[in-house]
C-alpha positions, 0 to 999 in steps of 0.5 A, a space after each residue: 148926611 154927615 153930622 159935625 159935633 161940637 160941645 157947648 162947654 157952658 152946658 157940659 158937666 163932664 159925665 162921660 157918657 159920650 166918651 163911653 159910646 164913642 171914644 174915637 170922637 169924644 174925650 172927657 176931662 173936666 169937659 168933653 171935647 171932640 177929637 174925631 169923627 164918627 157915624 151919624 147914628 152914633 153921634 145922634 145917640 151920644 147927643 140924645 144921651 147927654 144929660 145936659 144936651 151939651 152935644 150940638 150936631 150940625 148937618 155938614 151939607 146944609 150947616 143946619 143944626 139938627 140936634 138939640 
């Protein structure tokens, strides 16, 4: 399985936890943005630690949303 992360910009508060966990995947200014790819377990951890659930993960094979 491989996850594709996106950011719900309306929910993101720019706290930066995602960037702290995966700086190769996320960059944060006022809002987070996806700049790369990373391991599924790391993406899931970042998504779960986002205080506003602004990180959306989709399964690249099925197109199904897996988080939140």
